[in-house]
N, C-alpha and C positions, 0 to 999 in steps of 0.2 A: 216270585212276587210276594210281597208282604201284605196280607189281607188284614184290614183293621176295621172295627166297628166305626161307622161314621164316614168312611171313605166313599167318595163319589165314584161311580162306575158307569161304564158304557159297554154295550155289546155291539160289535161291528161285523157280526156275521151277516152276509148278504140277505139271507132269508129272514132275519130278525134284527133290524137296527133299532137299538134302544139307547136312550140317554136319560139323564135326570134320575138315575138309580143310585141307591145307597146301601151299603152293607149295614144290616140291622142286627146280625148275630154272627158269631164266629167262634169256633173251637179248633182243636187239632185236626178233626176229621171232616168238618163241613163248614160251609159259609152260606148265609141266607142274605139274598139281595132283594130289596123291595124297589119296585118301579111304580110309584104312586100315580104318575100321569096316565098310565095305561092299566092300572089295577092288577098287576101281577107280582108274584113273589117267586123267586127261583132259589132252590136249595141244592147244593151238591158239594162234591169233593173239590177242593181248590184247583188241583191239576186238571180235573175234567172241565170245570167252568172256564179255565184259561184256554183249553183246547177248543171250546165252543165259542170263543171270541170275546169273553169278558176280560176287560182291562180297566185300569184306572182312567178316570176322565182327565186327560192331560190339561184341558182348559182350566178345570178347578184346581189342579195341582199347580199350574203356573201362577194362578191368582193367589194361592196361599203362599207362594214363595216370593211374591213381590214385596219389596221393602215398604214399610209404612211411611207415608209422607211425614216429614218433620216440620213442625211449626216454628 
């Protein structure tokens, strides 16, 4: 997975379903995800975050890929 600052994220782990989260910092070794609606910040190695259920928010990804309406 390609982790990028500004990317919208969700966590779909049954014990902790989170949405409305965003990557606020990223480097080769760690990623920081902020979930402002619930007031938490998660930091970890990308592969470990992915194992814990973190993934891109497909809804926001689909919206960003929609063509702009033409006038």
